[in-house]
BAFI-480100 format. One record per residue (C-alpha): residue number from 1; residue in three letters; chain; z, y, x negated. Coordinates in steps of 0.05 Angstrom, whole numbers, plus 5000, padded with zeros to 4 digits. Each point is the difference from the previous one (the first is absolute). Layout:
! residues N
- num	residu	chaine	c3	c2	c1
- NUM	ALA	A	Z	Y	X
...
***
This chain:
! residues 363
- num	residu	chaine	c3	c2	c1
- 1	MET	A	6749	5448	7826
- 2	LYS	A	4961	5004	5068
- 3	ILE	A	4934	4971	5017
- 4	ILE	A	4957	5046	5045
- 5	THR	A	4941	4966	5031
- 6	CYS	A	4941	5042	5030
- 7	PHE	A	4923	4990	4997
- 8	GLY	A	5010	4932	4972
- 9	ARG	A	5037	5030	4938
- 10	ASN	A	5068	4978	4980
- 11	VAL	A	5033	5058	4962
- 12	THR	A	5067	4993	4963
- 13	ILE	A	5044	5064	5002
- 14	PRO	A	5068	5020	4976
- 15	GLU	A	5058	4989	5048
- 16	ASN	A	5022	5075	5003
- 17	ILE	A	4940	5052	5007
- 18	ASP	A	5015	5073	4993
- 19	ARG	A	4936	5024	4963
- 20	VAL	A	4931	4993	5033
- 21	VAL	A	4932	5033	5004
- 22	CYS	A	4955	4998	5062
- 23	SER	A	4925	4996	4993
- 24	GLY	A	4948	5007	5055
- 25	GLY	A	4997	5034	5067
- 26	GLY	A	5062	5003	5039
- 27	CYS	A	5041	4959	4950
- 28	LEU	A	5049	5056	4988
- 29	ARG	A	5006	5016	5074
- 30	TYR	A	5025	4930	5012
- 31	LEU	A	5053	5009	4945
- 32	VAL	A	5024	5062	5036
- 33	TYR	A	5003	4964	5065
- 34	LEU	A	5045	4951	4965
- 35	GLN	A	5042	5056	4974
- 36	ALA	A	4987	4977	4927
- 37	GLN	A	4963	5064	4976
- 38	ASN	A	5055	5010	4946
- 39	TYR	A	4976	4935	4966
- 40	VAL	A	4932	5035	4985
- 41	VAL	A	4988	5017	4924
- 42	GLY	A	4929	5023	5002
- 43	VAL	A	4945	5018	5052
- 44	ASP	A	4925	5001	5005
- 45	SER	A	4953	5063	4998
- 46	ILE	A	5000	5016	5074
- 47	GLU	A	5079	5003	5003
- 48	LYS	A	5000	5054	4946
- 49	GLU	A	4948	5045	5034
- 50	LYS	A	5026	5065	5029
- 51	ARG	A	4957	5014	5063
- 52	GLU	A	4999	5059	5050
- 53	ILE	A	5000	4948	5055
- 54	GLU	A	5042	4939	4991
- 55	GLY	A	4998	4950	5058
- 56	ARG	A	5043	4945	4974
- 57	PRO	A	5071	5003	5029
- 58	TYR	A	5029	4959	4945
- 59	VAL	A	4977	5050	4950
- 60	LEU	A	5027	5058	5040
- 61	ALA	A	5069	4965	5006
- 62	ASN	A	4999	4981	4924
- 63	PRO	A	4970	5060	4961
- 64	GLN	A	5033	4972	4937
- 65	LEU	A	4944	4942	4996
- 66	LYS	A	4951	5052	4969
- 67	ASP	A	5043	5006	4939
- 68	TYR	A	5000	4929	4977
- 69	PRO	A	4955	4978	4942
- 70	LEU	A	4926	4981	5012
- 71	ILE	A	4981	4925	5002
- 72	GLY	A	4928	5003	5016
- 73	GLU	A	4950	5026	5050
- 74	PHE	A	5006	4992	5075
- 75	ARG	A	4972	4941	5038
- 76	GLY	A	5027	4952	4952
- 77	GLU	A	4963	5024	4939
- 78	ASP	A	5060	4982	4955
- 79	ASP	A	5010	5021	4927
- 80	PRO	A	5037	4941	4967
- 81	GLU	A	5025	5040	4941
- 82	LYS	A	5029	5052	5044
- 83	MET	A	5035	4950	5041
- 84	ILE	A	5027	4964	4942
- 85	ALA	A	5028	5070	4974
- 86	VAL	A	5042	5011	5064
- 87	GLY	A	5032	4930	4995
- 88	PRO	A	4997	4971	5071
- 89	GLN	A	5032	4934	5012
- 90	VAL	A	4946	4985	5055
- 91	ILE	A	4931	5030	5019
- 92	LEU	A	4992	5001	5074
- 93	LYS	A	4924	5004	5024
- 94	THR	A	4968	5005	5067
- 95	ILE	A	4933	4979	5024
- 96	THR	A	4968	5043	5054
- 97	PRO	A	4942	4967	5040
- 98	GLY	A	4938	5045	4997
- 99	SER	A	5024	5039	4939
- 100	VAL	A	4947	5022	4950
- 101	SER	A	5040	4963	4949
- 102	VAL	A	5020	4931	5023
- 103	THR	A	5049	4965	4955
- 104	SER	A	5001	4924	4995
- 105	ALA	A	5050	4947	4977
- 106	ALA	A	4961	4996	4933
- 107	ASP	A	5010	5075	4991
- 108	ALA	A	5075	4994	5010
- 109	ASP	A	5001	4941	4949
- 110	LYS	A	4960	5042	4951
- 111	LEU	A	5049	5059	5006
- 112	GLN	A	5060	4956	4994
- 113	ASP	A	4970	4969	4936
- 114	GLU	A	4984	5070	4971
- 115	THR	A	5070	5029	5013
- 116	GLY	A	5044	4938	4996
- 117	ILE	A	5032	5026	5065
- 118	PRO	A	5001	4959	5064
- 119	VAL	A	4949	5024	5051
- 120	VAL	A	5015	4989	5072
- 121	MET	A	4943	5012	5044
- 122	PHE	A	4994	5004	5078
- 123	PRO	A	4954	5025	5056
- 124	TYR	A	5017	5067	5032
- 125	GLY	A	4986	4977	5072
- 126	SER	A	4995	5042	5062
- 127	LEU	A	5021	5006	5072
- 128	LYS	A	4929	4990	5030
- 129	ASN	A	5009	4925	5015
- 130	GLN	A	5047	4942	4996
- 131	LYS	A	4970	4972	4934
- 132	ASP	A	5005	5067	4967
- 133	ARG	A	5073	5010	5024
- 134	VAL	A	5019	4931	4973
- 135	GLU	A	4971	5021	4932
- 136	MET	A	5040	5063	5002
- 137	ASN	A	5063	4966	5019
- 138	ASN	A	4993	4946	4944
- 139	SER	A	4985	5058	4953
- 140	LEU	A	5063	5038	5018
- 141	ARG	A	5042	4937	4990
- 142	VAL	A	4967	4982	4935
- 143	MET	A	5015	5072	4972
- 144	GLY	A	5071	4994	5032
- 145	GLU	A	5013	4937	4960
- 146	VAL	A	4976	5029	4938
- 147	VAL	A	5047	5061	5004
- 148	ASP	A	5058	4967	5038
- 149	LYS	A	4987	5036	5063
- 150	GLN	A	4989	4941	5047
- 151	GLU	A	5045	5029	5053
- 152	ARG	A	4965	5066	5000
- 153	ALA	A	4932	4967	5005
- 154	GLU	A	5024	4963	5062
- 155	GLU	A	5025	5064	5031
- 156	VAL	A	4930	5036	4990
- 157	ILE	A	4962	4939	5029
- 158	ALA	A	5051	5000	5059
- 159	TYR	A	4992	5076	5010
- 160	ILE	A	4924	4998	5002
- 161	ASP	A	5001	4942	5052
- 162	ALA	A	5051	5034	5043
- 163	THR	A	4961	5065	5000
- 164	MET	A	4935	4967	5018
- 165	HIS	A	5033	4963	5053
- 166	ASP	A	5029	5062	5029
- 167	LEU	A	4933	5034	5002
- 168	GLN	A	4965	4940	5031
- 169	ASN	A	5056	4988	5053
- 170	ARG	A	4996	5074	5024
- 171	THR	A	4925	4994	5017
- 172	VAL	A	4994	4926	5016
- 173	GLY	A	4995	5011	5074
- 174	ILE	A	4946	5048	4997
- 175	LEU	A	4934	4976	5037
- 176	GLU	A	4934	4995	4964
- 177	SER	A	4972	5053	5049
- 178	GLU	A	5058	5048	4986
- 179	ARG	A	4996	4998	4924
- 180	LYS	A	4982	5067	4967
- 181	VAL	A	4933	5004	4965
- 182	VAL	A	5012	5025	4930
- 183	TYR	A	4967	5011	4932
- 184	VAL	A	5029	5018	4930
- 185	GLY	A	4954	5037	4950
- 186	GLY	A	5006	5031	4932
- 187	VAL	A	5033	4936	4973
- 188	SER	A	5004	5000	4926
- 189	SER	A	4982	4942	4955
- 190	ARG	A	5005	4989	4924
- 191	ALA	A	5025	5067	4985
- 192	ALA	A	4941	5033	5036
- 193	ALA	A	5007	5049	5058
- 194	TYR	A	4949	4992	5058
- 195	GLY	A	4973	5034	5063
- 196	ILE	A	5004	4977	5072
- 197	ILE	A	4957	4942	4993
- 198	SER	A	5050	4963	4954
- 199	THR	A	5044	4954	5041
- 200	GLU	A	5038	4934	5002
- 201	PRO	A	4979	4953	5054
- 202	ALA	A	5067	4961	4995
- 203	TYR	A	5043	5062	4996
- 204	PRO	A	5070	4971	5007
- 205	PRO	A	5031	5054	5041
- 206	PHE	A	4947	4992	5057
- 207	LEU	A	5009	4924	4998
- 208	TRP	A	5077	5003	5005
- 209	VAL	A	4999	5046	5063
- 210	ASN	A	4945	4969	5035
- 211	ALA	A	4949	5057	4997
- 212	ASN	A	4925	4988	5008
- 213	ASN	A	4969	5017	4929
- 214	VAL	A	4929	5015	5012
- 215	ALA	A	4986	4977	4927
- 216	ALA	A	5030	4932	5010
- 217	GLY	A	4953	4942	4992
- 218	ILE	A	4961	5028	4939
- 219	GLY	A	5045	4965	4953
- 220	ALA	A	5071	5001	4972
- 221	ASP	A	4994	5047	4940
- 222	HIS	A	4980	5074	4989
- 223	ALA	A	4933	5020	5030
- 224	HIS	A	4954	5060	5005
- 225	ILE	A	4969	5003	5070
- 226	ALA	A	4937	5033	5021
- 227	MET	A	5012	5069	5031
- 228	GLU	A	4962	4980	5061
- 229	ALA	A	5048	4943	5013
- 230	LEU	A	5059	5049	5004
- 231	LEU	A	4962	5042	5048
- 232	ASP	A	4982	4938	5045
- 233	TRP	A	5072	4976	4998
- 234	ASP	A	5027	5067	5019
- 235	PRO	A	5074	4982	4991
- 236	GLU	A	5055	5031	5044
- 237	TYR	A	5042	5010	4938
- 238	LEU	A	4983	5018	4930
- 239	PHE	A	5047	4989	4941
- 240	VAL	A	4986	5029	4932
- 241	ASP	A	5028	4970	4935
- 242	MET	A	5019	5067	4966
- 243	SER	A	4979	4977	4931
- 244	THR	A	4932	5029	5024
- 245	ILE	A	5026	5071	4986
- 246	GLN	A	4988	4986	4927
- 247	ARG	A	4925	5010	5009
- 248	CYS	A	4979	5072	4986
- 249	ASP	A	4963	5004	5068
- 250	GLY	A	5062	4981	5038
- 251	GLY	A	4977	4929	5010
- 252	ALA	A	5006	4970	5071
- 253	ILE	A	5035	5061	5026
- 254	GLY	A	4943	5047	4974
- 255	GLU	A	4950	4953	5033
- 256	LEU	A	5037	4995	5066
- 257	LYS	A	5001	5078	5003
- 258	ASN	A	4929	5017	4972
- 259	ASP	A	4956	4943	5019
- 260	ALA	A	4966	5018	5066
- 261	ALA	A	4994	4928	5023
- 262	LEU	A	5071	4982	4984
- 263	THR	A	5028	5060	5039
- 264	GLY	A	4978	4967	5065
- 265	LEU	A	5045	4939	4990
- 266	SER	A	5051	4992	5055
- 267	ALA	A	5060	5000	4953
- 268	ILE	A	4978	5069	4974
- 269	LYS	A	4988	5030	5068
- 270	ASN	A	5066	4975	5023
- 271	ASN	A	5040	5018	4940
- 272	LYS	A	5018	4928	4984
- 273	VAL	A	4991	5001	4923
- 274	TYR	A	5060	4981	4957
- 275	GLY	A	5018	4997	4927
- 276	VAL	A	5030	4936	4969
- 277	ILE	A	5029	4983	4934
- 278	PRO	A	4951	4973	4946
- 279	TYR	A	5021	4932	4978
- 280	ASN	A	4946	4973	4954
- 281	TYR	A	5024	5029	4934
- 282	TYR	A	5004	4951	4940
- 283	SER	A	4999	4946	5053
- 284	ILE	A	5035	5002	5064
- 285	ASN	A	5063	5042	5015
- 286	PHE	A	5028	4952	5053
- 287	GLU	A	5056	5048	5018
- 288	SER	A	4950	5050	5021
- 289	VAL	A	4960	4947	5042
- 290	LEU	A	5062	4988	5040
- 291	ALA	A	5019	5073	5009
- 292	ASN	A	4926	5014	5023
- 293	ALA	A	5007	4945	5053
- 294	TYR	A	5058	5035	5032
- 295	PHE	A	4966	5067	5004
- 296	VAL	A	4936	4968	5026
- 297	GLY	A	5041	4964	5054
- 298	LYS	A	5036	5064	5019
- 299	VAL	A	4933	5035	5010
- 300	LEU	A	4966	4950	5037
- 301	TYR	A	5055	4973	5042
- 302	PRO	A	5055	5050	5003
- 303	ALA	A	5043	4965	5053
- 304	LEU	A	5005	4939	4958
- 305	PHE	A	5023	5038	4941
- 306	GLU	A	5043	5049	5034
- 307	ASP	A	5058	4984	4954
- 308	ILE	A	4960	5012	4935
- 309	ASN	A	4998	5064	4960
- 310	PRO	A	4940	4983	4955
- 311	GLU	A	5025	5043	4941
- 312	ALA	A	5071	4976	5005
- 313	LYS	A	4973	4928	5004
- 314	ALA	A	4959	5010	4939
- 315	ASN	A	5059	5025	4963
- 316	GLU	A	5039	4940	5019
- 317	ILE	A	4945	4956	4976
- 318	TYR	A	4990	5035	4933
- 319	THR	A	5073	4999	4986
- 320	PHE	A	5000	4925	5011
- 321	PHE	A	4942	4987	4954
- 322	VAL	A	5004	5052	4945
- 323	GLY	A	5070	5028	5008
- 324	LYS	A	4984	5072	5021
- 325	PRO	A	4979	5034	5066
- 326	VAL	A	4936	5028	4969
- 327	PHE	A	4962	5013	5065
- 328	SER	A	5007	5076	4994
- 329	GLU	A	4975	5001	4927
- 330	LEU	A	4943	4951	5018
- 331	ASN	A	4978	5042	5057
- 332	GLY	A	4997	5062	4958
- 333	GLN	A	4955	4967	4954
- 334	TYR	A	4949	5000	5059
- 335	GLY	A	5007	5067	5029
- 336	ASN	A	5056	4981	5047
- 337	LEU	A	4951	4968	5048
- 338	VAL	A	5026	4930	4996
- 339	PHE	A	5024	4979	5070
- 340	LYS	A	4972	5062	5029
- 341	GLN	A	4940	5019	5045
- 342	ILE	A	4947	5028	4958
- 343	PRO	A	4981	5071	5014
- 344	LEU	A	4925	5004	4996
- 345	CYS	A	5004	5076	4992
- 346	ASP	A	4952	5053	4983
- 347	GLY	A	4988	5023	4927
- 348	ASP	A	4999	4959	4937
- 349	ILE	A	5024	4930	5018
- 350	MET	A	5040	4991	4935
- 351	GLU	A	5033	5066	5007
- 352	CYS	A	5017	4983	5072
- 353	ILE	A	5034	4936	4984
- 354	LEU	A	5032	5012	4932
- 355	PRO	A	5049	5053	4972
- 356	THR	A	4959	5051	4959
- 357	GLU	A	5027	4980	4933
- 358	GLN	A	4987	4925	5012
- 359	PHE	A	4932	5018	5024
- 360	ARG	A	4983	5035	4935
- 361	LYS	A	5029	4943	4957
- 362	ILE	A	4955	4948	5038
- 363	THR	A	4935	5039	4998
***
């Protein structure tokens, strides 16, 4: 028997694990990162949904996940009876800070008592700061220990570190006065699509390539800014999280085309508006964060990223994390405007950016 320690809980689990369930945002994603998705015997409700737009690379690479039995609702709303029915040896459970449903150690103890199945719980973490990165690394190691994928856990951690170092080393010599002035809008949060004022002040791709994010300094998490602030900032480059197209009005892209005040922004006048991959979808898709950073770097500092083809790099990253080069399929979900200059053309904005059939399905 093994003893797993996390959140002050000592959990005893069997030595050889090959049947697990994942509860909470991002938990199953981590299992895919560790190449242990074949251990899954049941999934929560969001994993079984069939959506016209699917923005999670691990799901695109593993469509079979939708066919597993249901173990409860998403965001950790577990059904103990359903979990018992599928017979996992361990329940893996993530905690996501800021989630509408926050799980505590007491909740894990209760679920363990109700099911008689060991519950191993850990924080999801992020790449926004050192503290969150340590949490993420520790969580990958805990999961790796449970499913006997310790070596793969270390490979994932090392790959992320090496990628971040490569990005930072390419741009470390850029003087403050030469840093490009940027903004990202249309950023999704908690399964909701938003318009241009939705942003991330600590958007990691900007941090890693030493860009000057005009929204920096207003916090670290998701934020909605005043439209007047964006007009005052007048960033040189605009990046648009393509999750915004799920809004019936075209979201941020519709606003950039149709709002008379916004059309005066320098980025629009100079055709410097670009689409990036959405990565906030049932917690963070870290592989998409890394892929976005290479595209942002290529746009802002082409000479420093001369050797990078963003689409090829994205496929390299996706293959490492989820096992398949899913960039083309992912791009198709968002009107093939990821890693492209966005054409703010005449006519209906949604018909402009999306294939006709996909436009009809969304509206």
